[in-house]
C-alpha atoms as an extended CHARMM CRD file, in Angstrom:
* protein
*
       101  EXT
         1         1  MET       CA              0.0230000000       -0.0100000000        0.1750000000  PROA      1               0.0000000000
         2         2  ILE       CA              1.2920000000        3.3350000000       -0.9370000000  PROA      2               0.0000000000
         3         3  GLY       CA              0.9860000000        5.6730000000        1.7310000000  PROA      3               0.0000000000
         4         4  ALA       CA              0.3060000000        9.6900000000        0.8920000000  PROA      4               0.0000000000
         5         5  GLY       CA              4.3580000000       10.7760000000        1.8480000000  PROA      5               0.0000000000
         6         6  ALA       CA              4.9080000000        8.5140000000       -1.1070000000  PROA      6               0.0000000000
         7         7  ALA       CA              7.2430000000        9.9400000000       -4.1410000000  PROA      7               0.0000000000
         8         8  GLN       CA              5.8580000000        9.7500000000       -6.8500000000  PROA      8               0.0000000000
         9         9  ILE       CA              7.0780000000        8.4360000000      -10.2500000000  PROA      9               0.0000000000
        10        10  PRO       CA              6.7710000000       10.0650000000      -13.8350000000  PROA      10              0.0000000000
        11        11  GLU       CA              4.3720000000        8.1790000000      -15.6610000000  PROA      11              0.0000000000
        12        12  ALA       CA              6.7880000000        8.6160000000      -19.1140000000  PROA      12              0.0000000000
        13        13  SER       CA              9.7210000000        6.0920000000      -18.3730000000  PROA      13              0.0000000000
        14        14  GLN       CA             11.8380000000        7.4760000000      -21.3150000000  PROA      14              0.0000000000
        15        15  PRO       CA             14.1170000000       10.3870000000      -20.5050000000  PROA      15              0.0000000000
        16        16  GLN       CA             13.6100000000       13.1650000000      -22.4490000000  PROA      16              0.0000000000
        17        17  ILE       CA             15.8280000000       13.7400000000      -25.0680000000  PROA      17              0.0000000000
        18        18  PRO       CA             16.6100000000       17.4860000000      -26.1440000000  PROA      18              0.0000000000
        19        19  GLY       CA             15.9220000000       17.9340000000      -30.3140000000  PROA      19              0.0000000000
        20        20  ALA       CA             14.1790000000       13.8290000000      -29.8910000000  PROA      20              0.0000000000
        21        21  GLN       CA             10.9070000000       15.1960000000      -30.9630000000  PROA      21              0.0000000000
        22        22  GLN       CA             12.4400000000       17.5650000000      -33.4770000000  PROA      22              0.0000000000
        23        23  ARG       CA             14.7650000000       15.0710000000      -35.3000000000  PROA      23              0.0000000000
        24        24  GLU       CA             11.3630000000       12.6440000000      -35.7220000000  PROA      24              0.0000000000
        25        25  ARG       CA              9.6760000000       16.1470000000      -37.1180000000  PROA      25              0.0000000000
        26        26  ASP       CA             12.4550000000       16.5710000000      -39.8430000000  PROA      26              0.0000000000
        27        27  ASP       CA             12.8880000000       12.5980000000      -40.3740000000  PROA      27              0.0000000000
        28        28  PRO       CA             11.2190000000       11.8310000000      -43.9490000000  PROA      28              0.0000000000
        29        29  TRP       CA             10.3920000000        8.4210000000      -42.8360000000  PROA      29              0.0000000000
        30        30  THR       CA              8.8130000000        8.9180000000      -39.6790000000  PROA      30              0.0000000000
        31        31  ALA       CA              7.0230000000       11.2840000000      -40.7950000000  PROA      31              0.0000000000
        32        32  GLN       CA              5.5590000000        9.2650000000      -43.9350000000  PROA      32              0.0000000000
        33        33  GLN       CA              4.7360000000        6.5160000000      -41.6840000000  PROA      33              0.0000000000
        34        34  LYS       CA              2.9200000000        8.8820000000      -39.5990000000  PROA      34              0.0000000000
        35        35  HSD       CA              0.8340000000       10.2460000000      -42.4850000000  PROA      35              0.0000000000
        36        36  ASN       CA              0.0970000000        6.3150000000      -43.6130000000  PROA      36              0.0000000000
        37        37  MET       CA             -1.0480000000        5.9370000000      -40.5280000000  PROA      37              0.0000000000
        38        38  GLU       CA             -3.2490000000        8.3820000000      -39.5560000000  PROA      38              0.0000000000
        39        39  LYS       CA             -4.4980000000        8.0800000000      -43.4540000000  PROA      39              0.0000000000
        40        40  LYS       CA             -5.0840000000        4.0070000000      -42.6300000000  PROA      40              0.0000000000
        41        41  GLN       CA             -7.1810000000        5.4990000000      -39.5460000000  PROA      41              0.0000000000
        42        42  ASN       CA             -9.3200000000        8.2200000000      -41.2860000000  PROA      42              0.0000000000
        43        43  LEU       CA            -10.3300000000        5.4210000000      -43.7450000000  PROA      43              0.0000000000
        44        44  GLN       CA            -11.2440000000        2.7070000000      -41.0780000000  PROA      44              0.0000000000
        45        45  ARG       CA            -13.3860000000        5.7150000000      -39.7020000000  PROA      45              0.0000000000
        46        46  GLN       CA            -15.3520000000        6.2300000000      -42.7050000000  PROA      46              0.0000000000
        47        47  GLU       CA            -15.9950000000        2.8710000000      -43.0590000000  PROA      47              0.0000000000
        48        48  ASP       CA            -17.4960000000        2.6400000000      -39.7570000000  PROA      48              0.0000000000
        49        49  LEU       CA            -19.0800000000        6.1440000000      -40.0060000000  PROA      49              0.0000000000
        50        50  LYS       CA            -20.6210000000        4.7530000000      -43.1470000000  PROA      50              0.0000000000
        51        51  LYS       CA            -21.9810000000        1.2740000000      -41.4540000000  PROA      51              0.0000000000
        52        52  ASP       CA            -23.1700000000        3.0490000000      -38.3580000000  PROA      52              0.0000000000
        53        53  THR       CA            -25.2390000000        5.6770000000      -40.4800000000  PROA      53              0.0000000000
        54        54  GLU       CA            -26.8120000000        2.5930000000      -42.8280000000  PROA      54              0.0000000000
        55        55  LYS       CA            -27.5050000000        0.9770000000      -39.4120000000  PROA      55              0.0000000000
        56        56  LEU       CA            -29.3740000000        4.4950000000      -38.3520000000  PROA      56              0.0000000000
        57        57  LEU       CA            -31.1780000000        4.2470000000      -40.9750000000  PROA      57              0.0000000000
        58        58  GLU       CA            -32.7310000000        0.7130000000      -40.9630000000  PROA      58              0.0000000000
        59        59  LEU       CA            -33.3500000000        1.6390000000      -37.1020000000  PROA      59              0.0000000000
        60        60  ALA       CA            -35.4070000000        4.3220000000      -37.8610000000  PROA      60              0.0000000000
        61        61  THR       CA            -37.0910000000        2.8190000000      -40.5770000000  PROA      61              0.0000000000
        62        62  GLU       CA            -37.9440000000        0.0010000000      -37.8090000000  PROA      62              0.0000000000
        63        63  LEU       CA            -38.9900000000        2.7260000000      -34.8780000000  PROA      63              0.0000000000
        64        64  LYS       CA            -41.0900000000        4.4470000000      -37.4960000000  PROA      64              0.0000000000
        65        65  GLN       CA            -42.7060000000        0.6180000000      -37.9350000000  PROA      65              0.0000000000
        66        66  TYR       CA            -43.7170000000        0.4590000000      -34.8600000000  PROA      66              0.0000000000
        67        67  VAL       CA            -44.9570000000        3.6290000000      -34.3720000000  PROA      67              0.0000000000
        68        68  ASP       CA            -46.8710000000        2.8410000000      -37.6160000000  PROA      68              0.0000000000
        69        69  LYS       CA            -48.5190000000        0.0170000000      -35.6680000000  PROA      69              0.0000000000
        70        70  SER       CA            -49.3930000000        2.3000000000      -32.4340000000  PROA      70              0.0000000000
        71        71  ASN       CA            -52.4920000000        3.8610000000      -31.1840000000  PROA      71              0.0000000000
        72        72  GLU       CA            -52.7430000000        6.2530000000      -28.3350000000  PROA      72              0.0000000000
        73        73  ASN       CA            -53.5520000000        4.0500000000      -26.0180000000  PROA      73              0.0000000000
        74        74  THR       CA            -50.3680000000        1.9040000000      -26.4020000000  PROA      74              0.0000000000
        75        75  LEU       CA            -46.3710000000        1.7560000000      -26.9140000000  PROA      75              0.0000000000
        76        76  SER       CA            -44.6100000000       -1.1220000000      -27.3880000000  PROA      76              0.0000000000
        77        77  MET       CA            -41.8260000000       -2.1020000000      -25.3280000000  PROA      77              0.0000000000
        78        78  ASP       CA            -40.0160000000       -2.6260000000      -28.6300000000  PROA      78              0.0000000000
        79        79  VAL       CA            -40.4390000000        1.2690000000      -29.7730000000  PROA      79              0.0000000000
        80        80  ILE       CA            -38.4980000000        2.6860000000      -26.2750000000  PROA      80              0.0000000000
        81        81  LYS       CA            -35.6480000000       -0.2610000000      -27.2290000000  PROA      81              0.0000000000
        82        82  LYS       CA            -35.3720000000        0.9390000000      -30.3350000000  PROA      82              0.0000000000
        83        83  ALA       CA            -35.3790000000        4.5970000000      -29.6010000000  PROA      83              0.0000000000
        84        84  ASP       CA            -32.2540000000        3.7030000000      -26.9900000000  PROA      84              0.0000000000
        85        85  GLN       CA            -30.6460000000        2.0190000000      -29.9390000000  PROA      85              0.0000000000
        86        86  ILE       CA            -31.1700000000        5.3270000000      -32.1340000000  PROA      86              0.0000000000
        87        87  GLU       CA            -29.4020000000        7.2280000000      -29.8600000000  PROA      87              0.0000000000
        88        88  LYS       CA            -26.7930000000        5.5750000000      -28.8160000000  PROA      88              0.0000000000
        89        89  LEU       CA            -26.0810000000        4.9740000000      -32.3300000000  PROA      89              0.0000000000
        90        90  ALA       CA            -26.1070000000        8.5490000000      -33.6300000000  PROA      90              0.0000000000
        91        91  LYS       CA            -24.2350000000        9.4390000000      -30.3420000000  PROA      91              0.0000000000
        92        92  SER       CA            -21.1200000000        7.0170000000      -31.4990000000  PROA      92              0.0000000000
        93        93  VAL       CA            -21.7670000000        8.5420000000      -34.9020000000  PROA      93              0.0000000000
        94        94  LYS       CA            -21.2350000000       12.0580000000      -33.5590000000  PROA      94              0.0000000000
        95        95  ASP       CA            -18.2760000000       10.7140000000      -31.6560000000  PROA      95              0.0000000000
        96        96  LYS       CA            -16.6580000000        9.3250000000      -34.8200000000  PROA      96              0.0000000000
        97        97  MET       CA            -17.2560000000       12.4070000000      -37.0640000000  PROA      97              0.0000000000
        98        98  LYS       CA            -15.3090000000       14.6600000000      -34.4660000000  PROA      98              0.0000000000
        99        99  GLY       CA            -12.8840000000       12.2370000000      -34.4040000000  PROA      99              0.0000000000
       100       100  ASN       CA            -13.2290000000       10.5080000000      -30.6690000000  PROA      100             0.0000000000
       101       101  ASN       CA            -12.8970000000        7.3400000000      -31.4890000000  PROA      101             0.0000000000
């Protein structure tokens, strides 16, 4: 158990080398690798967004069908569950669009 007076261990386990970040920015191979990785992540995010929006459309269509079958005296649990699914998926799509995977 660590007491309140225990010394804090720095999170970075590697010592900071002066100029290391600058060399990394200046290295064309590293820059290209970083660019390729970012491009691949963006493509994957775009694919995920397409799948999620297709699913949103499907869920919204199902929700409309459930609502059309109901009347003012009945509200199916399926309608509530479907609306919850839509809400969660819409939030996920929004976060992905912002870049918060």
